[in-house]
C-alpha positions as CSV (number, residue, x, y, z in Angstrom):
1,M,-130.9,-126.3,46.0
2,K,-134.3,-127.1,48.0
3,K,-137.9,-126.0,48.1
4,L,-139.3,-122.9,51.0
5,N,-141.3,-125.9,51.7
6,E,-138.8,-128.7,52.5
7,L,-137.4,-126.2,54.7
8,I,-139.7,-125.3,56.9
9,N,-143.4,-126.2,57.7
10,C,-145.5,-124.0,55.4
11,E,-147.2,-123.7,51.9
12,Y,-144.8,-122.4,49.4
13,D,-142.8,-124.3,47.0
14,T,-140.2,-121.4,46.1
15,E,-136.9,-122.8,44.9
16,I,-134.2,-121.5,47.4
17,L,-130.2,-121.5,46.1
18,G,-129.1,-120.1,49.9
19,V,-130.3,-118.9,53.3
20,V,-128.6,-115.9,54.8
21,S,-129.1,-113.6,57.7
22,D,-126.9,-110.3,56.3
23,S,-128.6,-108.5,53.7
24,R,-125.7,-107.6,52.4
25,E,-125.0,-111.4,51.5
26,V,-128.0,-112.3,49.7
27,R,-128.1,-112.8,46.1
28,E,-131.5,-113.7,43.9
29,G,-132.8,-116.7,44.8
30,Y,-131.9,-116.6,48.5
31,L,-134.2,-117.1,51.1
32,F,-133.0,-113.9,54.2
33,V,-133.7,-114.7,57.7
34,A,-134.0,-111.8,60.1
35,I,-132.8,-113.4,62.6
36,K,-131.5,-110.9,66.5
37,G,-127.4,-110.4,66.6
38,Y,-126.4,-109.0,69.2
39,F,-126.0,-105.2,67.9
40,A,-128.7,-105.3,65.5
41,D,-132.2,-107.0,64.7
42,R,-132.0,-107.6,61.6
43,Y,-135.9,-107.7,60.9
44,E,-134.5,-103.5,60.0
45,Y,-133.0,-104.6,56.9
46,I,-135.8,-106.5,55.1
47,D,-136.2,-103.9,52.6
48,K,-132.5,-104.7,51.6
49,A,-132.8,-108.4,51.2
50,I,-135.3,-108.4,49.4
51,E,-134.0,-105.3,46.6
52,N,-130.6,-107.6,47.2
53,G,-132.8,-110.9,45.4
54,A,-134.2,-112.5,48.4
55,V,-137.4,-114.8,47.0
56,A,-138.8,-115.5,51.0
57,I,-138.5,-114.3,54.1
58,I,-138.4,-115.3,57.8
59,V,-139.4,-113.2,60.7
60,D,-140.8,-113.5,64.4
61,R,-143.1,-110.4,63.6
62,K,-145.2,-109.0,60.8
63,P,-142.7,-106.5,58.6
64,N,-143.6,-102.8,58.9
65,I,-143.6,-102.6,55.1
66,E,-145.5,-104.0,52.2
67,V,-143.1,-107.0,50.5
68,D,-144.3,-109.3,47.6
69,V,-142.4,-112.8,48.5
70,P,-143.2,-115.0,50.6
71,V,-143.3,-114.2,54.6
72,I,-143.0,-116.8,57.6
73,I,-143.3,-115.4,60.8
74,V,-142.7,-117.8,63.8
75,E,-141.4,-117.2,67.2
76,N,-137.7,-118.7,67.9
77,I,-136.3,-117.2,65.0
78,N,-132.2,-117.7,65.7
79,E,-132.7,-121.2,66.5
80,V,-135.2,-121.8,63.4
81,Y,-132.6,-120.6,60.8
82,L,-130.2,-122.9,62.2
83,D,-132.9,-126.2,61.9
84,V,-133.5,-124.3,58.1
85,L,-129.1,-123.8,57.6
86,R,-128.7,-127.8,58.6
87,V,-131.5,-129.2,56.5
88,F,-130.9,-127.2,53.5
89,H,-127.4,-128.1,53.5
90,N,-128.5,-132.1,53.8
91,H,-127.1,-132.5,57.6
92,V,-123.6,-132.0,56.7
93,E,-122.9,-131.5,60.4
94,K,-123.0,-135.3,60.8
95,K,-120.9,-136.5,58.3
96,L,-117.8,-134.4,60.0
97,S,-116.5,-134.8,63.9
98,F,-115.7,-131.7,66.0
99,I,-113.1,-130.4,68.1
100,G,-113.8,-127.6,69.8
101,V,-111.0,-125.7,71.4
102,T,-111.7,-122.5,73.3
103,G,-110.5,-120.4,76.3
104,T,-108.9,-116.8,76.7
105,D,-105.5,-118.0,75.2
106,G,-104.4,-120.5,73.3
107,K,-107.6,-121.4,71.1
108,T,-105.4,-121.4,68.1
109,T,-102.0,-122.3,68.8
110,T,-103.7,-125.8,69.8
111,S,-106.1,-126.1,67.3
112,M,-103.4,-125.6,64.5
113,M,-101.7,-128.1,66.5
114,L,-104.4,-130.6,66.6
115,W,-105.0,-130.1,62.8
116,N,-101.2,-130.4,61.9
117,L,-100.9,-133.5,64.3
118,L,-104.4,-135.1,63.6
119,D,-104.3,-134.4,59.8
120,N,-101.2,-137.4,59.2
121,F,-103.6,-140.0,60.8
122,V,-107.6,-138.6,59.1
123,K,-108.5,-136.1,56.7
124,T,-108.4,-133.0,59.2
125,A,-109.5,-129.0,58.6
126,Y,-108.5,-126.2,61.0
127,M,-110.8,-123.2,61.1
128,G,-110.2,-120.0,63.2
129,T,-108.1,-117.0,63.4
130,N,-106.0,-117.8,61.6
131,G,-108.6,-118.8,58.2
132,L,-109.6,-122.1,57.5
133,F,-106.6,-124.6,56.3
134,F,-107.6,-127.8,54.4
135,K,-104.8,-129.8,52.2
136,D,-102.6,-126.6,51.0
137,E,-105.7,-124.8,50.3
138,V,-106.1,-121.5,52.3
139,S,-109.3,-119.3,53.1
140,K,-109.8,-116.2,54.9
141,L,-112.7,-115.9,58.2
142,S,-114.3,-112.6,59.1
143,N,-114.7,-114.2,62.6
144,T,-112.8,-117.0,64.0
145,T,-116.3,-118.8,64.7
146,P,-117.9,-118.1,61.4
147,E,-121.8,-117.1,61.4
148,P,-123.6,-119.9,60.8
149,S,-124.9,-119.6,56.9
150,V,-120.6,-119.2,56.6
151,M,-119.5,-122.3,58.7
152,Y,-122.0,-124.5,56.7
153,N,-121.2,-123.7,53.7
154,H,-117.8,-124.1,54.0
155,F,-118.6,-127.5,55.8
156,E,-120.5,-128.7,52.6
157,D,-117.1,-127.5,50.8
158,L,-115.3,-129.7,53.0
159,S,-117.2,-132.7,53.1
160,K,-117.0,-133.2,48.9
161,K,-113.0,-132.8,49.7
162,G,-112.9,-136.0,51.7
163,C,-112.7,-133.9,55.0
164,Q,-113.5,-135.9,58.6
165,Y,-112.1,-133.6,60.7
166,V,-112.8,-130.3,62.1
167,A,-110.8,-128.4,64.5
168,M,-112.4,-125.4,65.3
169,E,-111.6,-122.2,67.7
170,V,-114.8,-121.8,69.2
171,A,-114.9,-118.1,70.5
172,S,-117.0,-116.8,73.6
173,E,-118.7,-113.9,71.4
174,A,-119.6,-117.6,69.1
175,L,-121.0,-119.4,71.8
176,L,-122.8,-116.1,73.6
177,H,-124.6,-115.1,70.6
178,G,-125.6,-119.2,70.0
179,R,-123.5,-119.3,66.6
180,V,-122.3,-123.6,66.9
181,D,-125.5,-124.6,68.9
182,G,-126.6,-127.8,67.1
183,L,-123.2,-128.9,66.4
184,K,-122.5,-132.0,68.2
185,M,-118.6,-132.3,69.6
186,K,-116.7,-135.4,69.5
187,Y,-114.1,-133.3,71.6
188,T,-113.8,-130.0,73.6
189,I,-111.0,-128.3,75.1
190,L,-110.4,-126.0,77.5
191,T,-107.2,-123.8,77.5
192,N,-107.5,-121.6,80.4
193,I,-109.7,-118.4,81.1
194,T,-108.7,-115.1,82.3
195,E,-110.7,-111.6,82.7
196,D,-111.6,-110.7,79.2
197,H,-114.1,-109.4,76.7
198,L,-115.6,-108.5,79.5
199,D,-117.0,-105.4,77.6
200,I,-119.3,-108.2,76.0
201,H,-120.0,-110.4,79.0
202,G,-120.3,-108.0,81.4
203,S,-119.0,-110.2,84.2
204,L,-116.1,-112.6,84.4
205,E,-119.2,-115.1,86.0
206,N,-120.7,-114.4,83.1
207,Y,-118.0,-115.0,80.9
208,V,-117.1,-118.3,81.9
209,L,-120.6,-119.4,81.8
210,S,-120.2,-118.5,78.4
211,K,-117.2,-120.6,77.7
212,K,-119.2,-123.7,80.0
213,K,-121.6,-123.7,77.2
214,L,-119.6,-125.6,74.6
215,F,-119.1,-128.9,77.1
216,Y,-122.8,-129.8,76.5
217,L,-122.5,-129.3,72.7
218,M,-121.2,-133.2,72.6
219,E,-121.9,-135.9,71.0
220,D,-123.2,-139.1,73.8
221,E,-120.0,-140.6,73.0
222,G,-117.6,-137.4,72.8
223,K,-114.5,-136.7,75.4
224,V,-114.1,-133.4,77.3
225,I,-110.2,-132.4,77.9
226,L,-110.0,-129.7,81.1
227,N,-106.7,-127.7,81.9
228,I,-106.9,-129.0,85.5
229,D,-104.3,-125.7,86.0
230,D,-106.7,-123.0,85.7
231,K,-108.6,-121.4,88.3
232,H,-111.8,-121.8,86.8
233,Y,-111.8,-125.6,86.4
234,E,-113.9,-126.5,89.3
235,T,-116.8,-123.7,87.3
236,I,-116.6,-125.5,84.3
237,V,-116.2,-129.1,85.3
238,K,-119.4,-129.2,87.7
239,D,-122.4,-130.8,86.1
240,L,-121.1,-132.1,82.5
241,H,-122.6,-134.8,80.8
242,N,-119.8,-136.4,79.6
243,E,-116.6,-138.1,79.9
244,V,-114.1,-135.6,81.2
245,Y,-110.3,-135.8,81.5
246,T,-107.6,-133.5,82.6
247,Y,-104.3,-131.8,82.1
248,G,-101.9,-129.9,83.6
249,V,-99.1,-130.3,85.8
250,N,-101.3,-131.2,88.9
251,E,-100.2,-134.7,90.0
252,N,-103.6,-135.4,89.4
253,A,-104.1,-134.7,85.9
254,D,-105.3,-137.6,83.4
255,F,-102.2,-136.5,80.9
256,C,-99.4,-135.6,84.0
257,I,-96.5,-132.8,82.2
258,K,-93.6,-133.2,83.9
259,N,-89.6,-132.8,83.2
260,V,-90.0,-129.5,81.1
261,N,-86.7,-128.7,79.9
262,N,-85.5,-126.1,77.4
263,K,-82.7,-126.8,75.3
264,N,-81.5,-125.1,72.2
265,G,-84.7,-123.9,71.0
266,F,-86.4,-126.7,71.4
267,T,-88.8,-128.2,74.5
268,T,-88.7,-131.7,75.6
269,F,-91.4,-133.1,78.4
270,D,-93.3,-136.1,79.3
271,I,-96.8,-136.6,79.5
272,C,-97.6,-139.3,82.7
273,H,-101.2,-141.3,81.4
274,K,-102.4,-144.6,82.9
275,E,-99.3,-145.4,84.4
276,E,-97.6,-144.5,80.9
277,I,-94.7,-142.1,80.7
278,Y,-94.5,-140.8,77.1
279,S,-91.7,-138.4,76.1
280,F,-91.4,-135.4,73.5
281,E,-89.3,-132.8,72.0
282,S,-91.4,-129.4,70.7
283,P,-90.0,-126.8,68.3
284,Y,-92.4,-124.3,70.1
285,I,-90.9,-122.7,73.4
286,G,-92.3,-122.1,76.7
287,L,-94.7,-124.1,79.3
288,Y,-97.7,-122.5,77.7
289,N,-96.6,-124.0,74.5
290,V,-96.5,-127.5,76.1
291,Y,-99.8,-127.4,77.7
292,N,-101.4,-126.6,74.0
293,L,-99.5,-129.8,72.7
294,T,-99.6,-131.5,75.8
295,A,-104.0,-131.4,75.2
296,S,-103.5,-131.9,71.4
297,I,-101.5,-135.2,72.0
298,A,-104.2,-136.2,74.8
299,V,-106.5,-135.9,71.7
300,L,-104.7,-138.4,69.6
301,L,-103.5,-140.7,72.6
302,L,-107.5,-141.2,73.1
303,E,-108.1,-142.0,69.7
304,G,-105.3,-145.2,69.9
305,Y,-103.2,-143.5,67.3
306,D,-99.7,-144.9,67.5
307,Y,-96.7,-143.1,70.1
308,G,-94.1,-143.4,68.1
309,V,-95.7,-141.8,65.2
310,I,-97.3,-139.1,67.5
311,K,-93.8,-138.7,68.7
312,E,-92.1,-137.9,65.4
313,K,-94.9,-135.3,64.0
314,V,-94.7,-133.2,67.6
315,K,-90.5,-133.2,66.9
316,K,-91.2,-132.1,63.5
317,L,-94.3,-129.3,63.8
318,I,-94.4,-126.6,62.0
319,T,-94.4,-122.9,63.7
320,I,-97.6,-121.4,64.2
321,P,-97.7,-117.7,62.3
322,G,-97.2,-114.8,65.2
323,R,-97.8,-117.8,67.8
324,G,-94.1,-117.7,70.0
325,E,-93.0,-117.7,66.2
326,V,-88.9,-117.6,66.4
327,L,-88.2,-115.8,63.4
328,N,-84.4,-116.5,62.6
329,F,-82.7,-114.0,59.8
330,G,-79.6,-115.0,59.9
331,Q,-79.0,-112.9,63.3
332,K,-77.1,-113.6,66.4
333,Y,-80.0,-113.2,69.0
334,M,-83.8,-114.7,69.4
335,I,-86.9,-112.7,67.9
336,V,-89.8,-114.2,68.9
337,L,-93.3,-112.9,67.1
338,D,-96.1,-113.3,69.3
339,Y,-100.2,-112.5,69.5
340,A,-100.2,-112.2,73.5
341,H,-102.5,-109.0,73.8
342,T,-104.5,-110.0,77.5
343,T,-102.7,-109.6,80.6
344,N,-102.3,-113.4,80.7
345,G,-101.2,-113.7,77.7
346,V,-98.0,-110.9,78.5
347,H,-97.6,-112.8,82.2
348,T,-97.3,-116.7,80.3
349,I,-94.4,-115.8,77.5
350,L,-92.2,-113.8,79.4
351,E,-92.9,-116.1,82.2
352,S,-91.7,-118.9,80.0
353,I,-88.6,-117.5,78.9
354,R,-87.0,-117.5,82.2
355,N,-85.6,-120.6,81.8
356,Y,-83.5,-119.7,78.8
357,N,-80.2,-118.3,79.7
358,F,-80.6,-114.9,77.7
359,K,-78.2,-112.2,78.5
360,R,-81.3,-109.8,77.7
361,V,-85.0,-109.7,77.0
362,I,-85.9,-106.5,74.8
363,T,-89.7,-106.0,74.7
364,V,-91.7,-104.3,71.9
365,I,-95.2,-103.7,73.4
366,G,-98.3,-101.6,73.6
367,S,-102.4,-102.0,74.5
368,A,-105.3,-101.9,71.9
369,G,-107.4,-98.4,72.2
370,G,-110.9,-98.9,73.0
371,R,-110.9,-102.0,75.3
372,Q,-109.6,-103.4,78.5
373,K,-108.6,-100.1,79.4
374,D,-108.5,-100.9,83.3
375,K,-106.0,-103.9,83.1
376,R,-103.1,-101.8,81.1
377,A,-101.2,-101.2,84.2
378,H,-100.9,-104.5,85.1
379,M,-99.6,-105.7,81.6
380,G,-97.0,-103.1,81.9
381,R,-95.2,-103.4,85.0
382,L,-95.6,-106.8,84.0
383,A,-93.2,-106.3,80.7
384,L,-91.1,-104.1,82.8
385,E,-90.5,-106.2,85.6
386,A,-89.8,-109.0,83.6
387,S,-87.8,-107.4,80.7
388,D,-84.4,-106.0,81.1
389,Y,-85.7,-103.1,78.5
390,V,-89.8,-102.6,76.9
391,I,-90.4,-100.6,74.1
392,F,-93.7,-99.1,74.4
393,T,-95.6,-98.3,71.4
394,M,-98.8,-98.6,69.4
395,D,-101.1,-101.1,69.1
396,D,-104.3,-101.2,67.1
397,P,-105.0,-97.1,68.8
398,R,-108.1,-97.1,66.7
399,N,-110.3,-93.7,67.8
400,E,-107.5,-93.7,71.3
401,S,-104.3,-91.2,71.7
402,V,-100.9,-93.3,71.3
403,D,-99.6,-91.4,73.9
404,S,-102.7,-92.0,76.9
405,I,-102.4,-95.7,76.3
406,I,-98.7,-95.3,76.8
407,D,-99.7,-93.4,79.9
408,D,-101.7,-95.9,81.1
409,L,-99.4,-98.9,80.7
410,I,-96.7,-97.1,82.6
411,S,-98.6,-95.7,85.7
412,D,-98.0,-98.9,88.1
413,S,-94.3,-98.8,87.8
414,V,-91.1,-96.6,89.0
415,L,-89.0,-98.8,87.1
416,E,-87.6,-96.8,84.1
417,N,-86.3,-99.5,82.2
418,Y,-88.0,-98.6,79.2
419,T,-88.8,-95.8,76.2
420,R,-91.7,-94.6,74.5
421,I,-92.0,-94.2,70.6
422,N,-95.2,-94.4,69.3
423,D,-94.7,-95.7,65.9
424,R,-94.2,-99.1,65.8
425,K,-92.5,-99.4,62.8
426,E,-89.7,-97.7,64.7
427,A,-90.1,-98.7,67.9
428,I,-89.4,-102.2,66.0
429,Y,-86.7,-101.0,64.3
430,Y,-85.0,-99.3,67.5
431,A,-85.2,-103.1,68.8
432,L,-83.9,-104.8,66.2
433,S,-81.0,-101.9,66.6
434,I,-79.7,-102.5,69.9
435,A,-80.2,-106.0,70.0
436,K,-77.0,-108.1,70.7
437,E,-76.0,-111.4,70.4
438,D,-77.6,-113.9,73.1
439,D,-80.8,-111.0,73.8
440,I,-84.3,-112.2,72.9
441,V,-86.1,-109.7,71.4
442,L,-90.1,-109.7,72.1
443,V,-92.4,-108.3,69.6
444,L,-96.3,-108.4,71.3
445,G,-99.4,-108.2,70.4
446,K,-99.9,-108.2,66.8
447,G,-98.5,-112.0,65.8
448,R,-98.9,-111.9,61.7
449,D,-102.4,-109.2,61.9
450,T,-101.9,-107.9,58.9
451,Y,-103.4,-104.6,59.9
452,M,-103.1,-101.3,62.2
453,A,-106.4,-100.2,63.4
454,I,-105.9,-96.4,64.0
455,G,-109.3,-94.3,63.9
456,N,-112.5,-96.7,62.0
457,E,-109.9,-97.3,59.4
458,K,-107.5,-100.4,58.5
459,I,-104.2,-99.8,57.5
460,D,-102.3,-102.3,56.0
461,Y,-99.4,-102.8,58.4
462,C,-97.7,-106.3,59.2
463,D,-95.1,-107.0,62.0
464,Y,-93.2,-109.5,59.8
465,N,-93.4,-107.4,56.9
466,I,-91.8,-105.0,59.2
467,I,-89.4,-107.2,60.6
468,E,-88.3,-109.1,57.2
469,E,-87.8,-105.4,55.9
470,Y,-84.7,-104.4,58.4
471,F,-83.0,-107.0,57.4
472,K,-83.6,-106.5,54.1
């Protein structure tokens, strides 16, 4: 609790119990800050905020209605909002060390790997697509990178519980909308950048520049860790002020990946750093996961933690739900559940299994409705060329016809090694029914999502539950 004049320069000493920018989140005693969102101007909801109990409001222009609570008019309202949150929460952001992970693919896996590994040495939380994880507690989040008031509430709670590090996914939209402005990162990581979210950013150049914002939100001694093999590396690294470390298969990488081998569901690899060779065995399949893991290990090595302990912890890493997740229900073939839903993500996972001696690759795949329509033909062709058999199906069709989405997916290939089964449950059941010993079934696109977006509704649905039901 703080007084309004403690939060912002004004004459009012009104007691403030909470600070939010969403009128629906306002409770009795709250301060409402009418920020300008990407899709909406919160100024339009002043009346709703007061109706819900707001005792003061901050706006960037005079309200268009009569109000009976203190009104403070400011110029840069989005900046003021973050300043007010920091003061209200006693600058809790200074009590935590942040590791920000951004990229088109691999954010979730890398962030959760970091949380898993770093927590062995220092109390660490994970914040991202899968929720908020700390110790044995798991909380759901509505966004990969939460809205600032939600984020600061969690930071305060984590700090009170003794958390010291937060490994967090930082989405391009969060960077675009300034949600993490004001945070100072101890480490930042770039996984990769491919064409995605261009409907939001307008162009690939804007998307790249949005990602780059993260690498300026640094502590003075903070370290930047970049994928040197990514084609946008030179754009990202240019004009950065902090110390930069690189990883990848490029011989010039500071953490150079070598000798990647796949053995019985495990992956072995070496990391060469400062003339030392560090060898690891990972339960994750695929080169793309070696990249994710190398970025995570780089943080631990730079922090000076013991290599022998890191090696043992890597070997015992838990599989991240829906991210290259190998499912074992006693079947004689492999099942992999993966969130890959972008062209690059699909290409990466299909390419990564080529080094395994599977008899057949059976892929279940679709494409989300209302998004990236121009990428579907390429993604479908990739699936057909890298698989022995493909079952095209629905994947959050929203307001598009599943048939038309599948038409797009098959439009750029003359190959006929596929079938169409619109109902995703039926598609998965069919893939499992035709799989034989030493085959692999890839179920791509939704990971452990708990819904299917059909029309304007989200229907309860989970690929994992469907697969589990099949074996029951």
